[in-house]
C-alpha positions in Angstrom: 0.0 0.0 0.0 2.7 2.5 1.0 2.6 6.2 0.5 -0.4 6.1 -1.8 -2.5 4.6 0.9 -1.3 7.2 3.4 -2.0 10.0 0.9 -5.5 8.7 0.3 -6.4 8.4 4.0 -5.0 11.9 4.9 -6.7 13.4 1.8 -10.1 12.1 3.0 -9.3 13.4 6.6 -8.4 16.9 5.4 -11.4 17.1 3.1 -13.7 15.9 5.8 -12.4 18.5 8.3 -12.4 21.4 5.7 -15.9 20.7 4.5 -17.6 20.2 7.9 -19.4 22.9 9.8 -19.2 20.9 13.0 -17.2 22.1 16.1 -13.4 21.7 15.9 -13.5 18.7 18.3 -16.0 16.9 16.1 -14.0 17.6 12.9 -10.9 16.2 14.6 -12.7 13.0 15.7 -14.1 12.6 12.2 -10.6 12.6 10.7 -9.8 9.6 12.8 -13.1 7.8 12.3 -12.8 8.1 8.6 -9.4 6.6 8.3 -6.5 7.8 10.5 -6.8 5.1 13.1 -4.0 2.4 13.0 -1.8 3.9 10.3 1.4 1.9 9.6 4.9 3.2 9.2 5.1 2.4 5.5 2.2 4.9 4.8 4.7 7.7 5.7 7.7 9.0 3.9 10.1 8.9 6.8 10.3 8.2 10.6 9.9 11.9 11.5 6.5 12.1 9.8 5.4 8.8 11.2 6.4 10.0 14.7 4.4 13.2 14.2 1.4 11.1 13.3 1.9 8.8 16.4 2.0 11.9 18.7 -1.1 13.3 17.1 -2.9 9.9 17.3 -2.0 9.5 21.0 -3.2 13.0 21.9 -6.5 12.5 20.0 -7.1 9.0 21.3 -6.6 10.3 24.9 -9.6 12.7 24.3 -11.7 10.6 22.0 -15.3 10.0 23.1 -18.2 8.2 21.4 -21.5 9.8 22.4 -25.1 9.2 21.2 -24.7 12.3 19.0 -21.5 11.1 17.4 -17.8 10.9 17.9 -15.9 13.8 19.4 -12.9 15.0 21.3 -15.2 17.2 23.4 -12.9 17.5 26.4 -10.3 19.1 24.2 -10.1 22.9 24.0 -10.7 24.7 20.7 -7.0 25.6 20.7 -5.9 22.0 21.2 -8.3 20.7 18.5 -7.2 23.4 16.1 -3.5 22.5 16.7 -4.2 18.9 16.0 -6.1 19.7 12.8 -3.2 21.9 11.6 -0.9 19.0 12.4 -3.0 16.7 10.2 -2.6 19.2 7.4 1.1 19.3 7.9 1.5 15.6 7.9 -0.7 15.3 4.8 1.6 17.9 3.1 4.7 15.9 3.9 3.0 12.7 2.6 1.7 14.5 -0.5 5.2 15.9 -1.4 6.8 12.5 -1.0 4.0 10.7 -2.9 4.2 13.2 -5.8 8.0 12.8 -6.0 7.6 9.0 -6.0 4.9 9.0 -8.8 6.4 11.8 -10.9 10.2 11.6 -10.5 
């Protein structure tokens, strides 16, 4: 699967977060629900990017809650959720750059 799979999953996460009108915490939870759980090392271009993902995953998982209204990271502040969403965009950017270089050398 490799970088292409990582690109696909992060692409869906970024599109989901960007197109939602939900609270930041719900957008963040949706990113993980729609694909960012259990990503493997080979989906990332290097160890540094994978470690950024692991840190992001750990922080989000710590705050993740499933409620009758849906999944959320409700006990996270707006600032924390916004930081995590920006980090998702940053990781996606790193993956996209590497994937593009791989596909179009």
